[in-house]
Structure formats: C-alpha cells, structure tokens
Phi, psi and omega in degrees: 000147178243143179246123178274109174268112182273148177298138183227153181295157184297331183211147183296341182289342182290347180282348179080012178254163180241036181233164179281139176229135178297132181247321177209159173213156185214149173234129180232116176056046175228137183054234178260007178276132178266302177202092186246130170244127182254126181271131171262148177237106184067031181084004180241147179221132178250122177246125178236145179168168180285169179297133174093000180281348174113012180294310181291327178300315179302315178297317180302319190268349183246295188233134001265025178306316179292338175268333185271323188054050182228123189264005178298137183297323181295331178276337180273321185286141176291337177268000180072027182250169184249030183281325185244103178271173179292326175298322174292323179298326179272321185252354183282305186233141175079004182267145172217136178107186176274325184234145178224133178239134177221168180228139169233143185204156175220139184247138178239141174254143184226200185262123181288336180298335177260009175080016184271310175066249183234152180214126182241128173244130182211181182210136172263118184255135177222131180223159181222154182286345183275354177212163179261002181275152176235125179271121180241130177247110179271148183214153173224147189200154174264015177274164175246126181295134179085350175250294176238016172218127179246129181266003180227159175279179181297337177266009178084010180270133178306145180298147174274175181302307178299324179289327176296315179300316183292324178291330182269356184305124175081350182230354176195191186220139167263134184250128178290329186237151181295323183295324176302311180299317180303312181298317178293322181289323183296315184294330185276310184273327182235070185292141179083356178274136178282164182296325178297308179299322181294322173299320181293323178294317179299314183296322176298316179296323179288329179288322183281345179281347184302130177299147179049051182302322183296333178279333184231035181281134177252097182304321180298313179298314180298321178297316180300313180299316176291332175292323178293332183280345183279151180278160179295138177291135178278172181295320176303315174296320179295323176296317180299315180297323177294317177294329177293315180296322176304312179300321180292322177296319177298319181292328178291322178295319182295317177297325176293323177299318179296316177299319176298313178300316179297322177296318179294322172302312179305311181296319180296321181291326177294316181298318175300320179294317179297316179300315180297320180291324176295314181296321178298317178297319184294315182293322181294318180295319175299316179300316176303310180303310183298318180296317181297313178301318177300319179295318176300314178297321178298314178301315183300315185293320178299314177300316178300315182295321179298310181297324178297320181297317181297320181294321175299318179293319177293325176295314179301315180294320179294318180300316178295320179294320181296322179294322177297315184292330178295312178301314186293325180293320180295318176303309182297322178290322175298317177295322177297323176292319180298320179293321178297326178280355186271162179293323182296318178299314183302320184285340175080024180291317183245029184290319182296319180297322180291321182293321174300313180299321178293324179293317178300321179294311182298317176298316175300322182288322178300313177304315183292323178293319173303313179299319179298314177298323182288322176292324180292323182290318179296323179296318176295316177298316178294324177298318177297313184293320179299321178294316175304313177300324183285323176299315179293326174301311180299317177298317180296320179297313176300314175302317180294320176298318178295317176297322182294316178297319176299319179295322177294318174302310180302319180292324176293321179291327180274352182077030180239028180304320182296319181298312177302323180293319177296324181295313178296323181291329180274011173080036176069033179300121183294318179301316180298322181292316177296322179294320176297318179295319178300316179295319180294323175299316177300316181295320178295325178297313181296321174298318178299321180298313180298321181293316175306311176299320179296319182296321177293323177298321178293318174303313179298319178298321180295323175294317179296323180292324177295316176297326177293319178296316177300318184289322175297319180298316178291326176291322176296318177298310180299318179298311179299313181298323180292316177301319178292320174296318175299316187295316180293318178301319176290000000 
C-alpha cells in the first residue's frame, strides 16, 4: 500500500476555520502495520494501493471505530460481515507470540484561540491465542502522539495499561467502557449533540464507508440517516425559508406576467405583420394599376403623335400639290391667252383640243382643292386629338407621380424601398414589380414560418424554465438542508 502525503498547513488554525479536523492517524502493531502514521491534508486523506494492501483495513481500525468504541465485527468490517474480527486483526496476520498489544489513534486539530488546541482519541488493544476476546482500553487526551505522548517504551514495546495511565496523567483519561469513551468524544468533538444524533452520525459514517457505494447505495436509507443527523430548524431558519419561498412565488408571478406580455407582444406583432401585408398588397395593386394605366396613356399619346405627324406630312404634301396645280393652272391660262391671241386659235384649228385640256385641268384642280381641304380638316382634327392626348398624358403623369409617391411611402413602411428603386431605374417595368411583390410574399411566408418556429421554441423554453425553477427550488432546499447538516455535524 502507498500513502500519499499531501501538503498541509503548519497548524490547523491556518485554515481559517473554528472546527475540529483530523490531522493525523496511526496504527501500531495491529494487523500487518508495525508503526504507521497517516497524515491528513486539510482534514482529507487519500489512500491508494492494490487490492489487499490495507486501505479498507485502515478504515476498519480507525474510523468510525475510534468514535464508536464498538468491537463487533459487523461494525468494524467495511462490508458489514462478521468474517474479520478484531481478534483476527491482532492475532491473524503479522502476529508472533502468545499475546499481542497494539494501538490505534486519530488526532484532531482545532482553534487555539478557543482553547481547543489538539484532541487525540485512541484505543489500546490486547489479544491472546487462548481466547477469542479482545480487551480494549480507550483513551482521550490533548497530547499529540509522537510529540508529547509516546505509545511505546524506549525499546519499541507497546505501553502496558499502567504505563498508559502514567503517560496520560494530567492530560487525558483512559476509559474502561466504550460508552464512556463515546461520551467523551461526543462532548469534545461535537458539543451540544445528543446521543441519538451521535448514533445517527455513526450509522451514516458506516453507510458512507461501504466499498463501491455507488453500486449498492440505498438512497432512502441514506436520506433517513442524514435526516436523523440533522439538527432541528430554528425559527429564524424557517422564516428565511418562508421568505425564500415567497420570493420564488413573486419571481414566478413576475415571470408569468412577462410571459403574458411577451405573448401579447407576439400577437400584436402578428397583427401588425398581417396589416402590413394587406397594406402592401393594396399599394402594390394600386401601383400595378397606375403603371398599366400610364403605359396605356403613353401608348395612346405616342399613337396620337404619330398620327398627327402623318397628318401634318399629308397636309404639307397637299399644300405642295395645290401650289403645283395653281402654278400649272396659271401656266395653262397664260398659254390659253397666248393661244387666243394666236392665228391658229383664231382659225379654230385646235380649239376643241384646248377646251378638253382646260376641262381636265379644272377638274384636276377641283380634286386637288378638295383633297387639300380634306387634308387640312384631318390635320386640324389630328392636332386636336394630339392636344387631347398630351393633356391625358400630363394627367396620367401627375396621377402616376401621385401613385408613385404613395407607393414609395407604402414601400418604406413595408421595407421594400430598395425594390421600388430598382423598379424606377428599370423604367416602371411591371414584370419587375410583380417579381418583387412575389419575392416579398415569399419572404413574408418564410418569416411567418420562422416566427412559428420561434414561438414553439419560446414555448419549449418556458417549459424548460419552469423545470429549471423547480430544480432550483429543490436544489436550494437541498443546499440549505445540507449546509445546516454540515454545520450541526461540525
């Protein structure tokens, strides 16, 4: 077996506590221990070694035996069996001779400012091969073994009973009976603890000392033992617990109010989203209608301007032809006058031919004048239609500007201002706007799905917070009970 000696303070008061802590323990001439001293570090001791090296045996011979003063094998064995008695520990292994005497002891350190200093509890064990009984002499002292108390003579022989009495004279007491030793240990280490609670503490130590405790742990029995070892709660502690429960109730009510407010906020947000979607749809439909109307008015204006230009071109052509016909008429009239003055005319040779040509010319002139008047009327009508189309275009532009401003406000409210900017940059393309609206609807659907998922996560979180509150309440109760138990036990 190996003993790991952890560094410890020079004096137990260096820990800053005012309670008893084990500092050292020793086994002298018992089992296979010749003279072994175990050092505690801050009240803790770690024993490591292979099976059979003596770890459990050290517990059997030291604690809680030196607090219990009971030699029954079931109380000594860590497994609760009666196979290994104290007589076997003395005479079974490592024994030579007819009689064997051994010592076991444990040392506790306290606060010198309170006058406690050191406290050592031990037992002198004597056994013989002629009997199965073991005679135990228990003792308590404020001396320290190896410093101002020696348990062996100069030649290494364990002290006899008279020698032990002489060594303890004025500094300790040897107890003939185990109950006297138990009372002295209880009064020294656990002042104010009743015998019943002390028995419960010993039983709890025996239960916790069991090897492989986690595999055969009886939670109900352990809870009962620890509960019996707890001191009764005072009025102040009960008041603190009641106040803590009241604070928990107020906190629970506050959380419930917060959950209700969060649910109301979620409902309001959902209503706002529905309202925003409806407004966006209405404004988008108005934008689409205004864009369609504007496109139609624009096409009508372009057609009117085209027809007006064609009418102007036809009028100009008719005027040009009328001028040509007028010039030709003047030319023909001049020729006619010349012919009239000529000898041939006088002679009447070509009179009929000239008359026919003159009639044709007059009919052509009449036709040209009629066409000119018709073209002039059409030009006037087209000009009026073009002016009307311009007025309608200006009205459509004003209506489109008004609808565009309303659409911009709706887009800013709905968060699609960037999309509207793209639509304006594209020249009011209807397809782009419809694509933006469809994309926005898709995004709104995704947001609604994410919100539903978030609502479910909030509900799950609320359930987990309720479970956490219950667990915290249980933990607070257990922590308070444990702290009280540790304080009373110390």
